[in-house]
C-alpha positions as CSV (number, residue, x, y, z in Angstrom):
1,M,-39.5,-62.4,32.7
2,K,-42.3,-60.3,34.0
3,K,-42.9,-56.8,32.2
4,I,-42.0,-53.7,34.5
5,Y,-43.2,-50.7,32.2
6,G,-46.5,-50.0,33.8
7,L,-45.4,-46.9,35.9
8,V,-43.4,-45.5,33.0
9,I,-46.8,-46.0,30.8
10,L,-48.7,-44.1,33.3
11,F,-46.2,-41.2,33.2
12,V,-46.0,-41.2,29.4
13,S,-49.9,-41.0,29.1
14,V,-50.1,-38.2,31.7
15,V,-47.4,-36.2,29.9
16,A,-48.9,-36.6,26.5
17,L,-52.4,-35.6,27.9
18,N,-50.9,-32.4,29.3
19,A,-49.2,-31.9,26.0
20,Q,-52.3,-31.9,23.7
21,E,-53.6,-29.0,22.1
22,L,-57.0,-27.6,22.1
23,D,-59.8,-29.3,19.8
24,R,-59.0,-27.7,16.5
25,S,-61.9,-28.9,14.9
26,I,-64.1,-26.6,16.7
27,R,-63.8,-23.3,14.5
28,P,-64.3,-19.9,15.7
29,S,-66.6,-17.7,13.6
30,S,-65.1,-15.5,11.1
31,A,-65.2,-11.9,10.6
32,P,-64.3,-9.6,7.6
33,A,-60.6,-9.3,7.5
34,K,-58.9,-6.0,8.4
35,E,-55.5,-4.5,8.8
36,I,-54.0,-5.9,12.0
37,N,-52.5,-3.2,14.3
38,I,-49.0,-4.3,14.4
39,K,-46.4,-1.5,15.3
40,D,-43.7,-0.9,12.8
41,A,-40.3,-1.6,13.9
42,Q,-38.0,1.5,14.4
43,I,-34.4,0.4,12.9
44,F,-30.7,1.4,13.6
45,T,-27.5,0.2,13.4
46,L,-24.5,0.0,15.7
47,D,-20.9,1.0,14.5
48,N,-20.1,-2.7,14.7
49,G,-22.7,-3.7,12.2
50,L,-25.2,-4.9,14.7
51,K,-28.8,-4.3,13.4
52,V,-31.4,-3.2,16.0
53,F,-35.1,-3.4,15.6
54,L,-37.4,-1.6,18.3
55,V,-41.1,-2.5,18.6
56,E,-42.4,-0.1,21.1
57,D,-45.3,-1.4,23.3
58,K,-46.3,0.3,26.4
59,T,-49.0,-2.0,27.4
60,T,-47.0,-4.4,28.9
61,P,-44.3,-4.3,31.7
62,I,-42.5,-7.3,30.2
63,V,-39.6,-6.4,28.0
64,Y,-38.2,-9.0,25.4
65,Y,-34.7,-9.0,23.8
66,S,-33.9,-11.3,21.1
67,L,-30.7,-11.7,19.2
68,R,-30.5,-13.9,16.2
69,L,-27.6,-14.7,14.0
70,D,-27.8,-15.0,10.1
71,V,-25.1,-17.3,9.3
72,K,-24.7,-20.5,7.0
73,P,-22.1,-22.6,8.9
74,A,-19.9,-25.4,7.4
75,L,-21.2,-28.8,7.3
76,Q,-20.3,-30.9,10.3
77,G,-19.3,-33.9,8.2
78,E,-17.3,-36.3,10.4
79,K,-18.2,-34.3,13.5
80,A,-22.1,-34.3,13.1
81,G,-23.7,-33.5,16.2
82,A,-21.2,-30.9,17.2
83,Y,-23.7,-28.2,16.6
84,D,-26.5,-29.9,19.0
85,M,-23.8,-30.3,21.7
86,F,-23.0,-26.6,21.2
87,G,-26.8,-25.9,22.2
88,D,-26.1,-27.7,25.3
89,V,-22.8,-26.3,26.4
90,F,-23.3,-22.9,25.2
91,G,-24.8,-20.4,27.8
92,K,-24.4,-22.5,30.9
93,A,-21.7,-20.2,32.5
94,T,-19.5,-17.3,31.6
95,T,-15.9,-16.3,32.2
96,S,-17.0,-14.3,35.4
97,R,-20.1,-16.5,36.6
98,S,-20.4,-20.2,37.3
99,K,-23.6,-22.1,36.1
100,E,-24.9,-22.0,39.8
101,Q,-24.1,-18.2,40.1
102,L,-25.7,-17.4,36.8
103,N,-28.9,-19.3,37.4
104,K,-29.1,-17.8,40.7
105,E,-29.0,-14.3,39.3
106,I,-31.4,-14.9,36.6
107,D,-33.9,-16.3,39.0
108,L,-33.7,-13.4,41.5
109,I,-34.9,-11.1,39.0
110,G,-37.6,-13.7,37.4
111,A,-36.3,-13.6,33.9
112,L,-36.7,-16.1,31.3
113,T,-33.7,-16.7,29.2
114,N,-32.6,-19.2,26.6
115,V,-29.7,-19.1,24.2
116,H,-28.7,-21.6,21.3
117,I,-26.6,-21.9,18.4
118,N,-28.3,-19.0,16.5
119,G,-28.5,-16.5,19.2
120,G,-30.9,-16.4,22.2
121,Y,-33.5,-14.4,24.1
122,I,-34.5,-12.9,27.4
123,S,-37.6,-11.4,28.8
124,F,-38.0,-9.6,32.0
125,L,-39.8,-7.0,34.0
126,K,-38.9,-3.4,32.9
127,K,-37.6,-2.5,36.4
128,Y,-35.0,-5.2,36.1
129,E,-33.7,-4.0,32.7
130,D,-30.2,-3.1,33.6
131,K,-29.4,-6.4,35.4
132,A,-31.1,-8.5,32.9
133,L,-29.4,-7.0,30.1
134,E,-25.8,-7.3,31.9
135,L,-26.7,-10.9,32.2
136,F,-27.8,-11.6,28.7
137,S,-24.7,-9.8,27.2
138,D,-22.6,-11.7,29.5
139,I,-23.9,-15.0,28.5
140,L,-23.7,-14.2,25.0
141,L,-20.5,-12.3,24.5
142,H,-18.3,-14.0,27.3
143,P,-19.4,-18.0,27.5
144,A,-17.3,-20.3,29.2
145,F,-17.4,-23.8,27.9
146,V,-17.2,-26.0,30.7
147,Q,-15.9,-29.7,30.4
148,Q,-18.6,-31.1,32.8
149,E,-21.3,-29.5,30.6
150,Y,-19.5,-30.9,27.6
151,D,-19.3,-34.4,29.1
152,L,-22.9,-34.4,30.0
153,S,-24.0,-33.4,26.4
154,L,-22.0,-36.2,24.8
155,E,-23.4,-38.8,27.3
156,K,-27.0,-37.4,26.6
157,Y,-26.7,-37.6,22.7
158,K,-25.0,-41.1,23.0
159,S,-28.0,-42.3,25.3
160,Y,-30.5,-40.5,22.8
161,L,-29.1,-42.5,19.8
162,A,-29.4,-45.7,21.7
163,A,-32.9,-45.0,22.7
164,L,-33.8,-43.6,19.2
165,A,-32.8,-47.1,17.6
166,D,-35.8,-48.6,19.4
167,D,-38.5,-45.9,18.3
168,G,-39.6,-46.6,14.7
169,G,-41.1,-43.0,14.4
170,D,-37.7,-41.4,15.2
171,V,-35.7,-43.7,13.0
172,N,-38.2,-42.9,10.4
173,Q,-37.7,-39.3,10.8
174,R,-33.9,-39.5,11.0
175,V,-33.7,-41.4,7.8
176,G,-36.3,-39.3,6.1
177,A,-34.5,-36.1,6.9
178,A,-31.2,-37.9,5.4
179,L,-33.0,-38.7,2.0
180,T,-34.9,-35.6,1.6
181,Y,-32.1,-33.4,2.0
182,G,-29.2,-35.4,1.3
183,K,-26.2,-35.6,3.6
184,N,-24.5,-32.6,1.9
185,F,-27.0,-30.3,3.5
186,P,-27.4,-29.1,7.0
187,A,-30.7,-30.7,7.6
188,G,-29.8,-33.9,6.4
189,E,-26.5,-34.7,8.2
190,V,-26.7,-37.9,10.3
191,T,-25.1,-37.9,13.6
192,T,-23.7,-41.3,14.7
193,L,-21.8,-42.7,17.7
194,K,-18.6,-42.4,15.6
195,T,-19.2,-38.6,14.7
196,L,-19.9,-37.9,18.4
197,D,-16.7,-39.5,19.3
198,N,-14.8,-37.3,16.8
199,I,-16.2,-34.0,18.6
200,R,-14.0,-32.0,21.1
201,M,-14.5,-29.0,23.1
202,S,-12.4,-27.0,20.7
203,D,-14.8,-27.6,18.0
204,L,-17.6,-25.9,20.0
205,E,-15.4,-22.9,20.9
206,N,-14.3,-22.7,17.2
207,Y,-17.8,-22.4,16.1
208,Y,-18.5,-19.5,18.6
209,Q,-15.3,-17.7,17.4
210,T,-16.1,-18.2,13.7
211,Y,-19.8,-17.5,13.5
212,F,-20.9,-15.2,16.7
213,A,-20.5,-11.5,15.4
214,P,-22.5,-8.2,15.5
215,N,-22.3,-7.9,11.8
216,V,-24.3,-10.7,11.0
217,A,-26.8,-10.5,14.0
218,R,-30.0,-8.8,14.4
219,L,-31.3,-7.6,17.8
220,V,-34.9,-7.2,18.2
221,I,-36.5,-5.4,21.4
222,V,-40.2,-5.6,22.1
223,G,-41.7,-3.7,25.0
224,D,-41.8,-0.2,26.9
225,V,-38.8,0.9,25.6
226,S,-38.3,4.2,23.6
227,L,-36.0,4.6,20.7
228,S,-33.5,6.6,22.9
229,E,-33.3,3.8,25.6
230,A,-32.9,1.3,23.0
231,K,-30.1,2.9,21.4
232,A,-28.4,3.6,24.6
233,N,-29.0,-0.2,25.8
234,A,-27.6,-1.6,22.8
235,K,-24.6,0.4,22.5
236,K,-23.9,0.0,26.2
237,Y,-24.3,-3.7,26.2
238,F,-23.5,-4.8,22.6
239,G,-21.5,-1.9,21.2
240,F,-18.2,-3.3,22.0
241,W,-18.9,-6.6,20.7
242,K,-16.1,-6.8,17.4
243,K,-17.1,-7.3,13.9
244,K,-15.6,-10.0,12.0
245,K,-15.5,-11.6,8.6
246,V,-17.9,-14.6,8.9
247,A,-17.3,-17.4,6.3
248,V,-20.3,-18.4,4.5
249,A,-20.7,-22.1,3.3
250,Q,-22.2,-23.3,0.1
251,Y,-24.7,-26.1,0.0
252,V,-25.7,-28.6,-2.4
253,I,-29.1,-27.6,-2.8
254,P,-31.5,-30.6,-2.5
255,Q,-33.9,-31.8,-5.2
256,A,-36.9,-34.1,-5.2
257,P,-36.5,-37.5,-6.9
258,Q,-37.2,-37.8,-10.6
259,T,-39.8,-40.5,-9.7
260,T,-41.0,-41.6,-6.3
261,Q,-38.7,-44.0,-4.4
262,V,-39.5,-46.4,-1.6
263,A,-37.1,-46.6,1.2
264,Y,-37.7,-49.1,3.8
265,I,-35.9,-49.6,7.3
266,V,-36.6,-52.9,8.7
267,R,-37.6,-53.3,12.3
268,P,-38.3,-57.3,12.8
269,G,-41.5,-58.0,14.3
270,A,-42.9,-54.7,14.6
271,V,-46.6,-54.8,14.6
272,Q,-46.9,-51.0,13.3
273,S,-45.4,-49.4,10.6
274,F,-44.1,-45.8,10.6
275,I,-44.8,-44.1,7.4
276,D,-43.6,-41.0,5.6
277,L,-44.0,-39.2,2.1
278,T,-41.3,-36.5,2.1
279,Y,-39.5,-34.4,-0.3
280,P,-37.7,-31.0,-0.4
281,V,-39.6,-27.8,-1.5
282,Y,-38.8,-24.2,-2.1
283,F,-41.3,-22.4,0.4
284,R,-40.7,-19.7,2.9
285,V,-42.8,-16.6,4.1
286,G,-43.1,-13.9,1.4
287,V,-43.7,-16.2,-1.7
288,P,-46.5,-15.0,-3.7
289,D,-48.8,-18.0,-2.7
290,Y,-47.7,-18.5,0.8
291,E,-51.4,-18.2,2.2
292,A,-52.7,-20.3,-0.2
293,A,-50.2,-23.3,0.2
294,R,-50.5,-22.8,4.1
295,L,-54.2,-23.1,3.8
296,M,-54.1,-26.1,1.4
297,N,-51.7,-27.9,3.4
298,L,-54.0,-27.4,6.7
299,I,-56.9,-28.7,4.7
300,L,-54.8,-31.8,3.8
301,G,-53.4,-32.6,7.2
302,N,-54.0,-29.9,9.9
303,S,-55.4,-31.8,12.7
304,G,-58.6,-33.8,13.6
305,S,-60.6,-32.1,10.9
306,G,-57.7,-32.6,8.2
307,R,-58.4,-35.0,5.4
308,L,-55.6,-37.4,6.2
309,F,-56.8,-37.8,9.6
310,L,-60.5,-38.2,8.5
311,N,-59.6,-40.9,6.2
312,L,-56.8,-43.0,7.7
313,R,-58.0,-42.8,11.3
314,E,-61.9,-41.9,11.3
315,T,-62.9,-43.9,8.0
316,H,-60.4,-46.7,7.9
317,S,-59.0,-47.0,11.6
318,Y,-55.5,-47.5,10.3
319,T,-53.7,-45.1,12.6
320,Y,-54.1,-43.2,15.8
321,G,-53.1,-39.8,14.2
322,V,-51.4,-38.6,11.0
323,Y,-50.8,-34.9,9.8
324,S,-48.9,-33.3,7.2
325,K,-46.3,-30.6,7.4
326,L,-45.2,-28.0,5.0
327,D,-42.1,-26.5,6.4
328,T,-40.6,-23.0,5.5
329,D,-36.9,-22.6,4.9
330,E,-34.8,-19.8,3.4
331,L,-33.1,-22.4,1.2
332,A,-35.0,-25.7,1.2
333,G,-38.3,-26.6,3.1
334,R,-39.9,-29.8,3.3
335,F,-43.2,-31.6,3.0
336,H,-43.7,-34.5,5.1
337,L,-46.0,-36.6,7.4
338,T,-45.9,-36.6,11.0
339,A,-47.7,-38.1,14.1
340,G,-48.3,-34.8,15.6
341,S,-45.6,-33.0,17.4
342,S,-42.9,-35.2,16.3
343,G,-42.1,-38.6,15.0
344,A,-43.5,-40.4,11.7
345,A,-47.1,-41.4,11.6
346,A,-47.7,-44.9,12.7
347,V,-50.1,-47.4,11.1
348,K,-51.1,-50.9,11.5
349,A,-48.4,-53.0,9.9
350,S,-51.0,-55.1,8.0
351,V,-52.4,-51.9,6.3
352,T,-48.9,-50.2,5.5
353,D,-49.7,-50.3,1.7
354,S,-53.3,-49.5,2.2
355,A,-52.4,-46.3,4.4
356,L,-50.0,-45.1,1.7
357,Y,-52.4,-45.6,-1.1
358,E,-55.1,-43.4,0.9
359,T,-52.5,-40.8,1.6
360,R,-51.7,-40.4,-2.2
361,N,-55.5,-40.5,-3.0
362,E,-56.0,-37.7,-0.6
363,I,-53.1,-35.7,-2.1
364,N,-54.1,-36.1,-5.6
365,R,-57.8,-35.2,-4.7
366,L,-56.6,-31.9,-3.7
367,I,-54.6,-31.4,-6.9
368,N,-57.6,-32.5,-9.0
369,E,-60.5,-31.3,-7.3
370,P,-61.3,-27.6,-5.8
371,V,-62.0,-27.8,-2.0
372,S,-65.5,-27.0,-0.7
373,E,-66.5,-23.5,0.2
374,K,-67.2,-24.7,3.7
375,E,-63.7,-26.3,4.0
376,L,-62.2,-23.1,2.9
377,K,-64.2,-21.0,5.2
378,D,-63.4,-23.3,8.1
379,I,-59.7,-23.4,7.4
380,K,-59.7,-19.5,7.2
381,S,-61.4,-19.3,10.5
382,Y,-58.9,-21.5,12.1
383,V,-56.0,-19.5,10.7
384,V,-57.4,-16.1,11.9
385,G,-58.0,-17.5,15.4
386,N,-54.5,-18.8,15.5
387,F,-53.0,-15.6,14.2
388,A,-54.7,-13.3,16.6
389,R,-53.7,-15.4,19.5
390,S,-50.0,-15.4,18.2
391,L,-50.0,-11.6,18.2
392,E,-49.9,-12.0,22.0
393,Q,-46.4,-13.4,22.1
394,S,-43.5,-11.0,22.0
395,E,-41.8,-13.7,20.1
396,T,-44.1,-13.5,17.4
397,V,-43.7,-9.7,17.0
398,A,-40.1,-10.1,17.0
399,S,-40.0,-12.9,14.4
400,F,-42.3,-10.4,12.1
401,A,-39.6,-7.8,12.3
402,L,-36.9,-10.1,11.4
403,D,-38.7,-11.8,8.5
404,I,-39.6,-8.4,7.0
405,D,-35.9,-7.4,7.0
406,K,-34.3,-10.9,6.1
407,Y,-36.8,-11.3,3.2
408,N,-37.2,-7.9,2.1
409,L,-40.9,-7.8,2.7
410,P,-43.2,-4.8,2.5
411,K,-43.5,-3.1,5.9
412,D,-47.2,-3.8,6.0
413,Y,-46.6,-7.5,5.0
414,F,-48.0,-8.8,8.4
415,K,-50.5,-6.1,8.8
416,N,-52.3,-7.3,5.9
417,Y,-52.0,-11.0,6.4
418,L,-55.5,-11.6,6.9
419,K,-56.6,-9.6,4.1
420,R,-54.4,-12.1,1.8
421,I,-56.0,-15.0,3.8
422,E,-59.4,-13.8,3.1
423,A,-58.5,-13.3,-0.7
424,V,-57.5,-16.8,-1.3
425,T,-59.9,-18.7,-3.4
426,A,-60.6,-22.4,-3.9
427,S,-58.8,-21.9,-7.2
428,D,-55.8,-20.7,-5.3
429,I,-55.5,-23.9,-3.2
430,Q,-55.9,-26.0,-6.0
431,A,-53.1,-24.0,-7.7
432,A,-50.9,-24.4,-4.8
433,A,-51.7,-28.2,-4.5
434,G,-50.4,-28.6,-7.8
435,K,-47.3,-26.7,-7.0
436,Y,-46.3,-27.9,-3.7
437,L,-47.8,-31.4,-3.6
438,K,-45.5,-34.0,-5.4
439,P,-46.8,-37.4,-4.9
440,G,-44.9,-38.7,-8.0
441,N,-41.6,-37.1,-6.9
442,A,-41.4,-38.3,-3.2
443,W,-39.4,-40.5,-0.8
444,I,-41.8,-42.9,0.6
445,V,-40.0,-43.9,3.8
446,V,-41.4,-46.9,5.8
447,T,-40.0,-48.4,9.1
448,G,-41.5,-51.9,9.8
449,D,-41.2,-55.4,9.8
450,Q,-39.8,-56.8,6.6
451,A,-42.9,-59.0,5.6
452,Y,-44.8,-55.8,4.3
453,A,-42.0,-54.4,2.4
454,E,-42.8,-55.8,-1.2
455,N,-46.3,-54.7,-1.1
456,L,-45.0,-51.2,-1.6
457,A,-43.0,-51.8,-4.7
458,S,-46.0,-50.6,-6.8
459,L,-45.7,-47.2,-5.2
460,A,-42.2,-46.8,-6.6
461,G,-41.4,-45.3,-9.8
462,D,-38.6,-48.1,-10.5
463,Q,-41.0,-50.6,-8.9
464,T,-38.4,-51.8,-6.4
465,V,-38.2,-51.4,-2.6
466,H,-34.9,-50.1,-1.4
467,F,-33.4,-50.8,2.2
468,Y,-31.6,-48.6,4.5
469,D,-29.9,-48.9,7.9
470,F,-30.5,-46.7,10.9
471,D,-27.9,-44.0,9.5
472,A,-29.5,-43.7,6.1
473,N,-27.0,-45.8,4.2
474,P,-28.2,-48.4,1.5
475,T,-28.1,-52.0,2.6
476,E,-29.2,-55.2,1.4
477,A,-32.5,-56.7,2.5
478,P,-32.0,-58.6,6.0
479,S,-32.3,-62.2,5.7
480,T,-34.1,-64.4,8.3
481,Q,-32.7,-67.9,9.0
482,S,-35.5,-70.7,8.9
483,V,-35.7,-72.6,12.2
484,D,-36.7,-76.2,13.0
485,I,-37.9,-75.3,16.4
486,D,-41.6,-74.9,17.5
487,A,-43.0,-72.3,20.2
488,E,-43.6,-74.7,22.7
489,T,-40.0,-76.1,22.4
490,L,-38.7,-72.4,22.3
491,I,-40.5,-71.7,25.6
492,D,-39.3,-74.9,27.0
493,R,-35.9,-74.0,26.3
494,Y,-36.3,-70.6,28.1
495,V,-37.6,-72.3,31.0
496,Q,-34.8,-74.6,31.4
497,A,-32.4,-71.6,31.1
498,L,-34.3,-69.9,33.8
499,G,-33.6,-73.0,36.1
500,G,-36.1,-75.2,35.3
501,K,-40.0,-75.6,36.0
502,T,-39.4,-77.2,39.5
503,A,-37.2,-74.2,40.4
504,L,-39.7,-71.8,39.3
505,D,-42.5,-73.5,40.9
506,Q,-40.9,-73.3,44.3
507,I,-40.9,-69.3,44.0
508,D,-44.0,-68.2,45.6
509,C,-43.5,-64.6,45.9
510,Y,-40.6,-62.1,45.4
511,V,-39.6,-58.6,46.2
512,K,-37.4,-56.5,43.9
513,K,-35.5,-53.2,44.6
514,G,-33.5,-51.2,42.5
515,D,-32.3,-47.7,41.1
516,V,-34.0,-46.3,38.3
517,N,-32.5,-43.5,35.8
518,L,-35.6,-42.0,33.9
519,M,-34.1,-39.7,31.4
520,G,-31.6,-38.5,33.5
521,M,-33.8,-38.4,36.7
522,P,-32.7,-40.9,39.6
523,L,-35.5,-42.6,41.2
524,Q,-36.0,-45.9,43.0
525,M,-38.2,-49.0,42.2
526,E,-40.0,-51.6,44.4
527,E,-41.6,-54.5,42.8
528,Y,-43.7,-57.2,44.5
529,F,-45.4,-60.3,43.4
530,K,-47.4,-63.2,45.2
531,K,-48.8,-66.2,43.6
532,P,-51.3,-66.5,41.5
533,N,-51.0,-63.0,40.0
534,L,-50.8,-60.5,42.7
535,Q,-48.5,-57.4,41.6
536,A,-47.4,-54.2,42.9
537,S,-44.9,-51.7,41.7
538,F,-43.6,-48.5,43.2
539,L,-41.6,-45.7,41.6
540,L,-40.1,-43.5,44.3
541,R,-38.0,-40.2,44.3
542,N,-36.1,-39.8,47.5
543,G,-37.9,-42.5,49.2
544,Q,-41.2,-40.9,48.4
545,V,-43.7,-42.6,46.1
546,T,-44.6,-40.8,43.3
547,Q,-46.3,-43.3,41.0
548,Q,-47.7,-46.7,41.7
549,K,-49.6,-49.6,40.2
550,T,-51.1,-52.6,42.2
551,F,-53.2,-55.4,41.3
552,D,-54.8,-57.6,44.0
553,G,-56.2,-60.2,41.5
554,T,-59.3,-58.2,40.9
555,T,-58.8,-54.6,41.0
556,L,-56.0,-52.7,39.0
557,K,-55.0,-49.3,40.5
558,M,-52.9,-47.0,39.1
559,S,-52.1,-43.7,40.9
560,G,-49.5,-40.7,41.0
561,M,-49.7,-38.3,38.2
562,A,-53.1,-39.5,37.4
563,N,-55.6,-42.0,39.3
564,Q,-57.2,-45.0,37.7
565,E,-59.2,-48.1,39.1
566,L,-60.4,-50.9,36.9
567,T,-61.8,-54.2,37.3
568,E,-62.1,-55.3,33.8
569,G,-60.8,-54.9,30.4
570,P,-57.2,-55.4,28.4
571,E,-55.2,-54.0,31.3
572,V,-56.8,-56.2,34.0
573,E,-56.6,-59.3,31.7
574,K,-52.8,-58.4,31.0
575,R,-52.1,-58.2,34.9
576,K,-53.8,-61.9,35.0
577,N,-52.2,-63.4,32.1
578,E,-48.7,-62.0,32.4
579,A,-48.0,-62.4,36.0
580,G,-44.9,-64.1,37.6
581,I,-41.4,-64.9,36.7
582,C,-42.1,-66.9,33.3
583,P,-45.6,-65.9,32.0
584,E,-44.6,-67.7,28.8
585,L,-45.3,-71.0,30.8
586,N,-49.2,-70.1,30.5
587,Y,-49.4,-68.4,27.1
588,V,-51.0,-71.5,25.5
589,A,-53.5,-71.8,28.4
590,N,-54.4,-68.1,28.4
591,G,-55.2,-68.1,24.8
592,Y,-52.2,-66.7,23.0
593,T,-51.4,-67.5,19.4
594,L,-47.7,-68.4,19.1
595,S,-45.4,-68.5,16.3
596,V,-41.5,-68.8,15.7
597,G,-40.4,-65.9,13.4
598,G,-37.0,-67.2,12.7
599,I,-33.6,-66.5,13.6
600,E,-32.1,-62.9,13.5
601,K,-29.2,-60.9,14.5
602,L,-29.6,-58.8,17.8
603,N,-26.3,-56.9,19.0
604,G,-24.2,-59.4,17.0
605,S,-25.8,-62.6,18.4
606,D,-28.4,-64.9,16.8
607,V,-31.8,-64.9,18.6
608,Y,-34.9,-66.9,18.2
609,V,-37.8,-64.7,17.4
610,L,-41.3,-65.5,19.2
611,N,-44.3,-63.9,18.4
612,S,-47.3,-64.2,20.9
613,T,-50.6,-62.6,19.9
614,K,-53.9,-62.2,21.7
615,N,-56.9,-59.8,21.3
616,G,-55.0,-58.4,18.1
617,K,-52.0,-57.4,20.2
618,T,-48.6,-59.0,19.4
619,T,-45.6,-58.9,21.5
620,V,-42.3,-60.1,19.9
621,S,-39.7,-61.6,22.2
622,Y,-36.1,-62.7,21.4
623,F,-34.2,-65.4,23.0
624,D,-30.5,-66.0,22.8
625,K,-29.9,-69.0,20.7
626,E,-27.0,-69.9,22.9
627,S,-28.1,-69.5,26.3
628,G,-31.7,-69.8,25.9
629,L,-32.5,-66.6,28.0
630,K,-34.8,-63.8,26.9
631,V,-33.0,-60.7,25.9
632,K,-35.5,-58.3,24.5
633,S,-39.3,-57.9,23.9
634,V,-41.3,-55.5,21.9
635,S,-44.9,-54.7,22.2
636,T,-47.4,-51.9,22.0
637,E,-49.6,-50.0,24.3
638,D,-52.8,-47.8,23.7
639,I,-51.7,-44.8,25.8
640,P,-54.7,-42.2,26.6
641,M,-54.3,-39.1,24.4
642,A,-50.9,-40.3,22.9
643,G,-51.9,-43.2,20.8
644,T,-50.2,-46.4,20.4
645,Q,-46.7,-46.5,21.7
646,T,-44.1,-49.1,21.1
647,I,-42.6,-50.5,24.2
648,S,-38.9,-51.9,23.9
649,I,-37.5,-53.9,27.0
650,E,-33.9,-55.3,27.0
651,Y,-33.0,-57.7,29.7
652,S,-29.2,-58.4,30.7
653,D,-26.9,-59.1,33.8
654,Y,-28.6,-62.6,34.6
655,R,-27.8,-63.7,38.1
656,T,-29.1,-66.8,39.9
657,V,-31.2,-66.3,42.9
658,E,-32.6,-69.4,44.7
659,G,-31.8,-71.5,41.7
660,V,-33.7,-69.2,39.2
661,Q,-32.0,-66.8,36.8
662,F,-33.2,-63.1,37.2
663,P,-32.2,-60.3,34.9
664,F,-30.4,-57.5,37.0
665,A,-30.2,-54.8,34.4
666,I,-33.3,-54.0,32.3
667,K,-33.5,-51.1,30.0
668,Q,-37.0,-49.8,28.5
669,N,-38.0,-47.7,25.9
670,A,-41.5,-46.3,26.1
671,G,-42.3,-43.9,23.2
672,G,-39.0,-42.5,23.4
673,M,-38.9,-42.2,27.2
674,V,-35.7,-44.2,28.4
675,M,-35.6,-46.0,31.8
676,D,-32.6,-47.9,32.8
677,L,-33.2,-50.1,36.0
678,N,-30.4,-51.8,37.9
679,I,-31.8,-54.2,40.4
680,N,-30.1,-54.2,43.9
681,S,-31.7,-57.0,45.6
682,I,-34.3,-59.6,45.0
683,D,-35.6,-61.7,48.1
684,V,-37.8,-64.6,47.4
685,N,-40.3,-66.6,49.3
686,T,-40.4,-63.5,51.7
687,E,-43.1,-62.4,53.9
688,I,-45.5,-59.8,51.9
689,P,-48.7,-58.3,53.5
690,D,-51.7,-58.5,51.2
691,S,-52.1,-54.7,51.7
692,I,-49.1,-53.8,49.5
693,F,-51.3,-55.3,46.4
694,T,-54.1,-52.7,47.5
695,G,-51.4,-49.9,47.5
696,V,-50.8,-49.7,51.3
697,R,-47.1,-50.0,51.4
């Protein structure tokens, strides 16, 4: 069936464009490091054990209060996902205020607030101090756990799990975290549909009753607040909070593997592989080589100027982007690769092994060779610029106060941060690389087509590729049944399942209309087609067009959040080649290379796998062995400023319209953005004005 993902791709590309950071390859000029003027926190403790930190700042009318718990909660076990749900339900209402009333009162004073499993914050204008603190303390100390919010959260996480299964980058991160930390450590626990079904509202309430207590909390105040005001406010709004004995869980501290292990999660037909090199590491603020390790990792995988990016993208064109992260944690940090803000790095499937070899080469180069003075100077300038900008945020100042107390750091630790950065030498960088980079004691985690798995055996210490499922459980390598059907015969079976070529040829045009759920947002969709290849798609909200994509046979127009008009290129060619109810009929004539990949299992049923390739892009289609109908397709799209995104579309609820089978339920996952489309009506051979295909609706 005809693909419908154009409008969502447009939406994804705009979101990605707006989310991009500034070009970090342009370094600000450096200056001699000096002590930073960060005010010391004034500290006092309430009778109930709440420790309060005040950082006075009379230069801003904004006041910031942050409360942070310091707890080690019990593992979730068979109820994994409960802590995520807690963050959804907690803070939505209080025992005296409904959700609507609470939101209204917060909006009336223009406050910004957020609460979560470890506390929360509120920022507000000084003149609204009493009202803001009354609201903040009510949220934190008198929460109401509302069943409706619980139900919404449960449905959200179930939908998220279903969508995540189609996103190779997220699957890789999920399995990678479980292998890195182990399932007996908080960061390694795996949420499944079964564990979600085990969660009850009482579990969320019990977490609050067990771990929210003043004697395990720190309250940080930043702004134009005097010490006497801070003491009065803390006592008034938090002094009656009763202390309690809080349980402290003991965890199995994760260790890096003795030798590098290769873990493979199979995604049949994937044209990209998602890669990670990950292991736990003890790394937190305050360790003696913290600054050297940070600079080392930034040189390796900071941004467009990082060595990994320059090698894998600029030199070899293996990937759109790859970066490294060295995460801090009180108990166990983590080194790993990312594609940027989230998800594992994606590389072309055919170069999976090469990309990992180059990654390891860059890591070893940092271990074995000193960095150049220019690299060191540039990365120091980058850190200085970022640090200066971070001081403009109250959250940063608050985190400094918390870290100094939590990790028993010197009072001037952050004041002298830039001095320590400036003192780092190339030898320090190399020493940090030798300590924190462990290419021989890592998990290499790959999500991709099975055909490329065995190429990675030589990277493993045991010369073996181990397979894992979506939930990070060891599994056998999937087997693919051989078939005695060729691509042309498979397409012919599909055509017959749809109703036959004669019935398809009799449909000259059609109009589809339906309801869309886009990540919880209700929308409407209209889609038009007229032979030979005229197409138009409109996404509407409350009857108003928000995005549209039209093709009149010559010009492709996209408008909404961004405007684009094309008369040539891959997108235009795609419109021409993949128009109509069954574009597969013309694949051979349009120059596609076809192959049958075998028989696989999909949602418990046997499916034939068809690979169709043109201009280096492969679409993998799955056809039910019994019915012959297409049930899924997976392809990739190059999204501006977001890189290559995997597009997965599932087709179901086929119904006959004028002798032809149409899917009335379509689910699409475009780079983690899930769209559910339910068709309400399909009208065939109806009057459609040509103006529709130029965008005039």
